[in-house]
N, C-alpha and C positions, 0 to 999 in steps of 0.2 A: 683534478681532472686524469682521465684513465683511457690507456689506449687498449682497445681492444680488434682483433680481425673479425671485420665484416663480410661478406655474410655469416651471424653467426652459425655455428652451429651446437646445438640442443638435447641434449640425447635423452628422448621422451622414457621417464620411467627410468633411465639408466641404458645398458642396450639391452634393450626391450627384446630384438629379434632373437639374440643369441643367448640371453641370462634371463635367470627367473627378475621382473622387473620388481621396482622399489626396492630392494638390496643392494647390500656392500657391496658384493659382487658384482652385481653388474653396474652399480657407480661408478667406482674401481674400472672395470673391462673399458665405460666411456670414456671416461677420462686418458685412458691409454690407445684410444682408439683416433681421440683426438678432440672431442668433443670438447669446445668452451663453453657449455655449462651445461647441469644435469637438471631435469625435470624432475618433482616429485611430487606424493602427494600428502597429504596429513590430515589428521583428523584424531577426534578424543578417546581414549577407552574409557570404561568405565569409574577408574577411578582418576578422570580427566589428566590422563598425561599424555603428550603430542606423539603420536604412532606414526610409520610411513606404511601406508598400504591406498591402496585406489577405489577399492568397490567395499559401500558400506557393510557388507557382511564378508565370512572370510573362508566362503567354500571355492569361492574358485584359483586362489592363490594360499591356501595355505591349507595342513594336515586338520583345520576346522571347519566349525560350519555355525553362522548362524549371524545374527550383526555384533561389529566391530566393538560397538559405545555397551555391549550388554557382560564383558569382561574383563578382567583389571589387566592389570600389564603381565604381572606374575602368570596368568593366565597363558597370555597371548606369548609370551615366552617361550611357552613348553610347546609352541606349534612350529611344525617344519616348514618352510614359507619358499625352499627349492627342489623339494623333491618332485612337486607336481610339475615341473617344466624339465626335467631329466633326474633320474638316479644321480648323478653325477653332483650332483647339489644339495643332496640331501643334505639336511645338518643346517641349514641356512635357517638366519631365523628375521622373523620381520624388526626393523630394525625401530630405533624412535630417532626422532629428530634432534635429540641431543647428540645422539650418536654421530650420527651423520653431520649436524655441525664440526665436531670433532673432527673427524673423515676430513670434510672443504677446510678445517683449519690448518691439519696436518700438509694436506694435497696440495691449498690453493685453489682447490677448484670451484668456479661459483655455480647457486643453486639456485634454481626456481622455483619455489615452493608455493604450491598449488592447494588452498584451502580448503577440502572439499565443503560442499552447498548443505551437507548433513550436518555441520558443526559447528552453523550459525547459531546465532543467540541475540533475538532482538533485544534483550535486555541488557547486552554488553555488561555483563557479570568482569568485575575485577581481574579474574583469571581467564579470560576471553580468548581464546586458543590464538587470536591474531598478539594480542597481547603479549600472552604468554611467547610468541615467534619471537617478537621483538627481543623480550627482555633478554632471552636466549641468545638471540644474534650481538647484542650490547655484550651481554658477559663474554662472548668470545670474538668481539671485537671483528664482526664479520656484516656490520652494515652496508657496505661496500661491495663485497661479495655474491649482495641475494637481491632477488627478483621477486617479489611473493604476487600470484596471482589466483582468480576464483572468478567463476563464474556469479557469483553473490556482489552486488555491487554495494553492499553493506559494509562488506568487509573492509572495501577498499576506503571507503568514507571514516571508517575508526580509524582505519592509517592514517590517512592526513589528519585528522584532528591532533595524534599523537607529537610531542616534541620532537622525540629520534623516529622516525622510521626509515626502510629501505626502499627503494622506488617499487610500485608495484605497478600489475598489469589487469585490465580488464579481458575475461576469457567470454566468447560466443561462439553458439552451436551452430546446426547447418540454417539455421533464421538470426536474423539480427537484427534490428532494432534500424526503421530509416534514416534515424538520426541518428547514427554511429557516428560519426567523429564527433559533434555535437557534444552527446552522452560523454565519450571517452577527454572530450577538453575539461565537461564539465568534473570529471573526477582527477581532472591533474594525473591522469597515468602517465607513465612512461613510455607504454609499450598495449599494444594491442595482437590479439593470440586468437583468431579467426580459423575456423574449418578451412584449409585450402581451396575445397572443392564451390565455397561459396566468393571466394577472391577475385575482384576484379583488379585491375590495373588504375582505373578512376579512383575505387576506394583507396589504394595504397599511395596515392599520388595526393588525395584528401588528405591523411593522417600526416606523411611527409610535411604539408603545406602548415601541416599545425603541432609540426616539431613533435609527434609520436610517432615510435617503432614499428613495424608490422613483422612480428614471429607467426605464420600460418604451422598447424598441424593438422595432420600426422603424414608427412611426406616424405616416401616411401617408395620412390620409384627415383633412376633417374632421369625420364619425363619427366615427373613430376617438378621434379625441383629444376633442373635448366630453365624449364616454365617460368618458376616461380620467381629464380631472383633473373631473368630477363625482363619482368614485371618491376622489377624492383623492392623486391622484399628484404627485410633487411636481417635475416635467419630464418632455419626452417627449426621445427620441432620432428623429431625423427627417431624412428626405433632401430634405425641402423645408421649410427653416427660415421662407420667406417667409411660406408657405400655415401653419405654425404661430402663426408670430406673430402672423397677423390673426388667428386661429382665438381665441388665449388672449389677447387684448387686454382682455376685459372681465374675467378673471379675475385679473388680475395684480396682484402686491404689491410690494413693498417686507417684508425681511424679514431679520432679523440671524442670520447663524452665527458657530459661535465653531469 
């Protein structure tokens, strides 16, 4: 049984509003700001290494260009993943998941790993990305500190079939299935991550009745933070964890989770 402070503050790609997203410096800053968990994104490189990057292409957040899956890890590690945000972060590297889990092990940080849909392989090979993530988490004794999420239900179904796996979550966009509670219940998710603009209080109440937690994204204003916590969400995924920690201070309390 773990005890966490709710509502949780989950740093979206680290501390994305002030640091280059999905980098170790961003993750460190989020933890320093008081985030309870860090959200990050993973996919495969050409040589099937699990790398931390949001986009399917490199153009926006690195000095490279083109699809991530067309470059080896060695090639990806030659790119600058910080200068695009600010010259102060020149030289930041695109992290591997293994490095990020080492950071989590060293700091005690909890990690929400979003598997990008582009990494989905319907034939589920032995080294499918979801299996690789679980293997790494087991090796580093981090299963209890990890939450895996995806828009792709197939990843979650595959995780459920493993003998050991961390908790997992379904993400939905600006549209969601009308039977979203049934979908989440069937998948046996720990949490549901909806776009915050689509979220209604009856959705939250129905999820709670099913024993499912609700973590909306991406919540970046005091008004939205207060609105959502008043509605009863269990946490928020935010680009500005420092702001969220400040806004949520009056509402937070320890709660045990199984």
